[in-house]
C-alpha positions, 0 to 999 in steps of 0.5 A, a space after each residue: 138216820 143211823 145217828 138218830 138210832 144211836 142217840 135213842 139207844 144212848 137215851 135209853 141207858 141214861 138214868 132218870 133223875 127225880 125232878 120237882 118243879 117249885 112255883 113260888 116266890 123268892 125270899 131274899 133272906 133265903 129262909 123260905 120260898 124258892 130258896 128253901 125249896 131248892 135246899 130241901 130238894 137238894 137235901 133229899 137228893 132230888 133235882 129242883 127247877 123253879 118258876 118265880 112268881 114274886 120277888 120279895 124283900 125279906 129278912 128275919 124281921 119280916 117282909 119289907 116289899 113284894 114285887 109280883 112277876 107278870 103272869 105272862 112271864 110266869 107262863 113263859 117260865 112254866 112252859 119252858 120247864 114243863 115242855 122240856 125237863 120231864 118234871 115229876 112233881 109240881 109244888 106250889 108256894 106263894 101264888 100272889 095273883 089271880 092270873 098266876 093261879 089261872 096260868 098255872 091251872 092251864 099249864 098243868 092241863 097242857 103238861 100233866 105231871 105225876 103229882 101236885 103238892 099245894 102249899 097254900 102260902 097266905 101269911 109269912 112266918 113273921 105275920 105278913 099277909 101274902 095273899 088276900 081273900 080273892 086269892 083264896 077264892 081262886 085257889 079253891 076254884 082253880 087249884 085245890 081240886 087238882 092237888 094230890 095233897 095240900 099242906 095248910 097250917 092252922 091259919 091257912 086252913 082257917 082262912 080256906 074255911 072262911 075263918 073257922 077257929 082251929 084250937 084243938 086236935 079235934 078241930 084239925 080233924 074236922 078241918 081236914 075233912 072239910 078241906 078234903 071235900 074241896 077236891 084235894 086227894 089228901 090233906 095235911 093240916 099242920 099244927 105247929 102253932 097249936 096252943 097248949 101242946 108240947 108236941 108238934 101235931 099234924 093231921 093227915 087225912 086221905 079221904 078215908 082214914 085220919 093219921 095223927 102225926 106227932 113229933 117233939 116240939 123243938 124250942 128254937 127261933 129258927 123256924 122260918 121256911 118250915 112250911 115250904 120245906 115240908 111241902 118240898 120234901 113231900 114233893 121230893 119223896 113223891 118224885 122218887 116214887 114214894 107213897 103219900 103217907 110215907 112221904 109225909 112221914 119222911 118230910 116231917 122227920 126231916 124237918 124235925 131233924 133239921 130244926 133240932 140241928 139248927 136250934 142254936 145257930 144265929 142268922 139275923 136279928 129278927 124273931 124268925 131265923 132260917 134253919 140249916 137244910 143241909 146240916 152243914 153250917 155248924 161243921 163249917 164254923 168248927 172247921 174254920 178254927 184251923 186252916 182248911 186244906 192239907 199241908 204235906 209238911 204236917 206229916 213230919 211227926 205223925 203221932 198215932 195214939 193207941 187205946 191199949 197203950 193208954 190203958 197200959 200207962 193209965 193215961 187218958 187219950 186226951 192227956 196223951 194227945 196234949 203231951 204229943 202236941 206240946 212235944 212237937 207232933 205235927 198231926 195226930 191220928 186216933 186209933 181205937 182197938 176193940 172187939 166190935 165189927 165195924 163193917 160197911 155194906 156195899 150193894 149195887 153201888 150203895 153205901 149204908 152208913 149211920 151218921 149221928 149228927 143229932 144225938 151223938 151222945 149215944 154213939 155211932 156205928 157202921 153196919 152191914 145189911 144182910 146180903 140176902 136183901 134184894 132191894 135197896 132201902 128207901 126213905 121211911 123203910 125200916 129193917 131189924 136184924 142181929 149183928 154180933 148178938 145185938 139187935 139193930 133197927 135201921 130206918 132209912 133217913 136220906 136217899 142221896 144217890 149214890 148214898 143212903 144215910 140211915 138213922 140207926 138204933 142199937 144197944 148202946 155200946 160204951 166203947 164207941 160212945 166213949 171214943 166219940 166223946 174222947 175224939 171231940 175233946 181231942 179235936 178241941 185240943 188239936 185245933 187250939 194248937 193248929 194241928 189236924 186230927 184224923 180218925 183211923 178207919 172210923 168214918 162214922 166217928 170222923 163225921 160225928 165229931 167233924 174231925 179233919 179227916 180219916 186214915 183207911 187201910 186196904 181192907 177198909 172203905 175205899 178212899 173214893 167212897 170216903 171222899 163221898 161222905 167227907 167232902 173235898 175239904 177233909 184229909 184222907 190217907 190210905 195205907 199202902 204196901 205196893 206201887 199198885 196200891 199207891 197208884 190206886 190211892 191217887 186215883 181214888 182221891 187220897 191226900 197222902 199214903 202211909 207206907 209200911 210196916 217198914 220194920 216189924 211192929 207189935 201194934 199190928 198182928 201179922 203185918 208184913 214188912 216192906 223194909 227200906 227198899 220197899 218203902 223207897 220203891 213205893 215212894 218213887 211210884 207214888 204221886 202223893 206225899 208219903 209218911 212211913 209207918 211201922 216199927 219206927 223209933 229213935 234208932 232207925 228214924 234217921 235211916 228212914 228219912 235218908 232213903 232219898 225219896 223227895 216225897 217222903 215227908 215224915 214218919 208215923 210213930 206209935 209205940 216210940 211215943 205212946 208206949 213210954 212213961 213220958 210222951 212229952 219228952 219222947 216227942 220232943 226228942 223225936 221232933 228234933 231228930 226229924 227236923 235235923 234229918 229233914 234239913 240235910 
């Protein structure tokens, strides 16, 4: 009995995870069906379980075969999940037989859920018929009256209405009203295939009001699975507690963003390719240009550019980076010095960060949510406030615990925009030579240009949080002055530490020095590779490298390389000096 009470108390402290169950067919090409549902829910930060109704042989050309799962086994899958896993929302896709629809109806009566999202899949994107007239009749009779929302496209809405032609927005409104009379509480008629329209127009009807939802039409072949993904995203938002109209708006914005990101990717030879739900595939291609993973030997000659020095010598940051690499720099860090406030908000374990994958030309900015806010942003929520005399509007885009990813609009900042474009150009230069590029402090810039990593200070974002954003493959360095800070960097998942300033320097004001003894103490305590930084030049670099610490792998240099007339010459000298010192 005591064990039972302990277990019950333990269960009360556990976090309830939003859960969507998708009941649909499997797409072997992974663009639509169950596979699209899984990816869309993952992108929205919701757990997704599956009941497979059919297995298809399918690719970007079309559907080559369909194998329907026996209805008794569909029933077994449904009962297995619904009886145990606290499902919030059920989303349906391909329901290929009368028996499967009947089984689903019975299971939903036996195991009620918070909401039912019905995507009446009848025809694939490639035009292959997936459900016949008898299925339509059964769907109308058994399922539509149970649905909280149905999401037909123009062809599906027409089929449900007996072949009624839908060619205008007015037709879509009439169709939404007629479909609502069949029983669903809400109707979304998708107008992606509406002729003679430059926008993607959807009509949402809640039984009382019509809402015309418009977005820009993305010109791309990669539209396979958009309907499945939209419905799954709606289900995900409902599972998180969103209202119906906000859930629809977030889902539409999400699909538009994913299509825009994916418009140029090429998977398959057919007319309809898949899109990237997680907005990561292009980053993977770019990062393959250099070897993945951190190599401590890269720290030997760590070149840190400084925007003020580049301005002083009237040289571009790209020219400075190119010269340093040609001279022998083994890793490069970009450091931008400006007057902007770049702060990250921490509130109840939640980070708010702007990640601009899609319109990087307008720049990127970290912001602080005013501490007076009592609630965390949720998808679709909008806020406006002043920061450094600039009006900033924030719209929460992705809720992926413990992270909220937000789309932010602000008065354009030329410095940030120019730094981002320069970072992209420097990344190309570095990767063409197999050299990693890190960004100092600015995790938003590192994400936007897909740099190899970041270096953060003690007053910046903790390495553990940076790792959450950047993922396991990126390089993270942390500035440390004490053994305690070095130990914390190791706990937080950093790849290396930068120890200093070793000597006085003019590049950072009020920077306390640790000296050679302090450097050695930190090295001896560190479980990570160490790079020394601060006031290091040709006259003292050898003394630094000869302190006798096995994990001191190199020196980071700023002024001794970049505050010189010829970066190439100085870097060559420095590289030769360090190679000689390291070999002794």
